[in-house]
RODO-2510 file (C-alpha; in nm, 4 decimals, decimal comma):
residues 176
     n   res          X          Y          Z
     1     x     7,0061     9,9095     7,2557
     2     x     7,2768    10,1531     7,1526
     3     x     7,2527    10,3482     7,4801
     4     x     7,2872    10,0258     7,6821
     5     x     7,5956     9,9392     7,4790
     6     x     7,7357    10,2860     7,5455
     7     x     7,6629    10,2564     7,9166
     8     x     7,8315     9,9170     7,9276
     9     x     8,1324    10,0520     7,7397
    10     x     8,1617    10,3357     7,9901
    11     x     8,1366    10,1006     8,2846
    12     x     8,4001     9,8701     8,1389
    13     x     8,6251    10,1664     8,0693
    14     x     8,5976    10,2860     8,4271
    15     x     8,6686     9,9361     8,5612
    16     x     8,9707     9,9021     8,3343
    17     x     9,1017    10,2379     8,4490
    18     x     9,0692    10,1347     8,8123
    19     x     9,2475     9,8039     8,7505
    20     x     9,5278     9,9740     8,5632
    21     x     9,5584    10,2394     8,8317
    22     x     9,5910     9,9766     9,1031
    23     x     9,8538     9,7942     8,8999
    24     x    10,0519    10,1106     8,8342
    25     x    10,0485    10,1971     9,2030
    26     x    10,1768     9,8480     9,2776
    27     x    10,4596     9,8828     9,0276
    28     x    10,5499    10,2356     9,1336
    29     x    10,5790    10,1429     9,4997
    30     x    10,7687     9,8221     9,4270
    31     x    11,0980    10,0102     9,4277
    32     x    11,0688    10,0671     9,8010
    33     x    10,9652     9,7084     9,8595
    34     x    11,2360     9,5507     9,6432
    35     x    11,4681     9,5425     9,9415
    36     x    11,2269     9,3261    10,1434
    37     x    11,3918     8,9990    10,2381
    38     x    11,1095     8,7673    10,3419
    39     x    10,7743     8,6738    10,1916
    40     x    10,6161     8,7478    10,5298
    41     x    10,6837     9,1161    10,4698
    42     x    10,4612     9,1021    10,1640
    43     x    10,1300     9,1375    10,3390
    44     x     9,8562     8,9264    10,4909
    45     x     9,8221     8,6901    10,1981
    46     x    10,1838     8,6972    10,0838
    47     x    10,1328     8,9047     9,7678
    48     x    10,2533     9,2578     9,7166
    49     x    10,3354     9,2891     9,3513
    50     x    10,6737     9,2367     9,1894
    51     x    10,8688     9,3270     9,5037
    52     x    10,7384     9,0109     9,6679
    53     x    10,8928     8,8115     9,3859
    54     x    11,2159     9,0108     9,3780
    55     x    11,2594     8,9575     9,7520
    56     x    11,2843     8,5840     9,6827
    57     x    11,5618     8,6249     9,4240
    58     x    11,8473     8,7062     9,6648
    59     x    11,9196     9,0326     9,4855
    60     x    12,2551     9,1956     9,5361
    61     x    12,2720     9,5483     9,6736
    62     x    12,3622     9,6695     9,3238
    63     x    12,0592     9,4944     9,1705
    64     x    11,8305     9,6477     9,4338
    65     x    11,9709     9,9916     9,3551
    66     x    11,9244     9,9372     8,9819
    67     x    11,5645     9,8223     9,0299
    68     x    11,4886    10,1268     9,2450
    69     x    11,6380    10,3494     8,9749
    70     x    11,4288    10,1818     8,7041
    71     x    11,1102    10,2151     8,9093
    72     x    11,1853    10,5748     9,0031
    73     x    11,2520    10,6602     8,6395
    74     x    10,9190    10,5166     8,5283
    75     x    10,7256    10,6632     8,8209
    76     x    10,6514    11,0109     8,6800
    77     x    10,5249    10,8731     8,3498
    78     x    10,3124    10,6120     8,5296
    79     x    10,1715    10,8845     8,7527
    80     x    10,0927    11,1046     8,4537
    81     x     9,9145    10,8250     8,2684
    82     x     9,7274    10,7316     8,5862
    83     x     9,6118    11,0918     8,6354
    84     x     9,4940    11,1091     8,2733
    85     x     9,3040    10,7825     8,3160
    86     x     9,1449    10,9126     8,6336
    87     x     9,0391    11,2364     8,4615
    88     x     8,9006    11,0402     8,1680
    89     x     8,7027    10,8145     8,4010
    90     x     8,5741    11,1132     8,5980
    91     x     8,4559    11,2852     8,2803
    92     x     8,2623    10,9735     8,1873
    93     x     8,1102    10,9318     8,5341
    94     x     8,0069    11,2971     8,5465
    95     x     7,8190    11,2748     8,2173
    96     x     7,4692    11,1433     8,2687
    97     x     7,3166    10,8953     8,0231
    98     x     7,0345    11,1402     7,9484
    99     x     7,2863    11,4035     7,8320
   100     x     7,2319    11,4576     7,4569
   101     x     7,6095    11,4389     7,4071
   102     x     7,6479    11,1182     7,6148
   103     x     7,7246    10,8890     7,3183
   104     x     8,0008    11,1245     7,2018
   105     x     8,1500    11,1459     7,5530
   106     x     8,1486    10,7661     7,5802
   107     x     8,3165    10,7319     7,2409
   108     x     8,5817    10,9912     7,3293
   109     x     8,6437    10,8375     7,6713
   110     x     8,6675    10,4926     7,5184
   111     x     8,9241    10,6040     7,2617
   112     x     9,1249    10,7993     7,5193
   113     x     9,1093    10,5078     7,7625
   114     x     9,2340    10,2650     7,4987
   115     x     9,5253    10,4928     7,4147
   116     x     9,6168    10,5438     7,7808
   117     x     9,5870    10,1729     7,8545
   118     x     9,8146    10,0996     7,5598
   119     x    10,0697    10,3483     7,6940
   120     x    10,0553    10,1875     8,0382
   121     x    10,0996     9,8375     7,8945
   122     x    10,4027     9,9532     7,6987
   123     x    10,5517    10,1243     8,0037
   124     x    10,4960     9,8204     8,2268
   125     x    10,6545     9,5953     7,9656
   126     x    10,9526     9,8290     7,9364
   127     x    11,0041     9,8339     8,3144
   128     x    10,9740     9,4568     8,3332
   129     x    11,2240     9,4182     8,0491
   130     x    11,4747     9,6524     8,2139
   131     x    11,4491     9,4688     8,5455
   132     x    11,4781     9,1311     8,3753
   133     x    11,8045     9,2382     8,2080
   134     x    11,9767     9,3044     8,5398
   135     x    11,8911     8,9600     8,6778
   136     x    12,1320     8,6712     8,6443
   137     x    12,0195     8,3790     8,4258
   138     x    11,9465     8,1797     8,7430
   139     x    11,7357     8,4659     8,8839
   140     x    11,5514     8,4985     8,5529
   141     x    11,4639     8,1286     8,5663
   142     x    11,3617     8,1560     8,9307
   143     x    11,1467     8,4619     8,8538
   144     x    10,9703     8,2763     8,5722
   145     x    10,9015     7,9866     8,8103
   146     x    10,7685     8,2223     9,0802
   147     x    10,5458     8,4014     8,8279
   148     x    10,4080     8,0670     8,7082
   149     x    10,3363     7,9628     9,0674
   150     x    10,1662     8,2933     9,1353
   151     x     9,9594     8,2572     8,8182
   152     x     9,8498     7,9058     8,9095
   153     x     9,7551     8,0136     9,2624
   154     x     9,5048     8,2646     9,1225
   155     x     9,7019     8,5805     9,1974
   156     x     9,7404     8,6758     8,8321
   157     x    10,0603     8,8528     8,7420
   158     x    10,2069     9,1922     8,8010
   159     x    10,1973     9,2964     8,4379
   160     x     9,9526     9,5328     8,2762
   161     x     9,6791     9,2717     8,2612
   162     x     9,7520     9,1412     8,6085
   163     x     9,5147     9,1055     8,8956
   164     x     9,5273     9,4785     8,9591
   165     x     9,4536     9,4311     9,3246
   166     x     9,5799     9,6843     9,5749
   167     x     9,8580     9,5782     9,8102
   168     x     9,7554     9,3069    10,0496
   169     x     9,4179     9,2508     9,8872
   170     x     9,4919     8,8844     9,8195
   171     x     9,2476     8,6727     9,6267
   172     x     8,9041     8,8080     9,5411
   173     x     8,6187     8,7130     9,7700
   174     x     8,4296     8,3955     9,6796
   175     x     8,1310     8,4323     9,4487
   176     x     7,7967     8,4480     9,6250
***
C-alpha cells in the first residue's frame, strides 16, 4: 500500500511540475504578447494567457513597456525554478519503483517539488501584483471582469493554479 501511495505521489508531483511549467512559459512569453491588440491574435480558441486579457484593456504604450519590463525581470527566476522542477521530475521518473531507495527519492522529490511550487506561486503573485498596480482603476475593474468571464468559460485563470495549458490549447478534450 505504501509503495502505491509513493508511486501516486510521484505521478502527481510530475503532473504538477508539468502544469506549473506550462503556466510559467505562458507568463514568461506574455511580455511579447502584451502588445497584441485583438482577441483574434490570441490563438485558435481565443486564449493565450494574460496577454490576451491585457490586449483588451487598451493599454498605453507606457503600460505595455512597464509590463514587458516586469515580465522580463521575472523571466530568469521563472526559468530557473522551471529548470529545477524539470530536474526534480526527471530524477523521479528515472528512479524505478523497484529501486531500494525509491521511497526516499519520492519523499525528496515531493519536498523539493512543494518548495519549488511555492516559489513559483509567490513569483506569479508578485508579477500579477506589479502589473495590477500599473493599471488604471477602470482597467483593474475590466481585468477582474475578464478574469471572471474566463473562469466561468472553463479556461481557468493565468495564476499559479490556472489551467496550465500551453498557448492555443483551449479547453481540454471531452471526457470519453
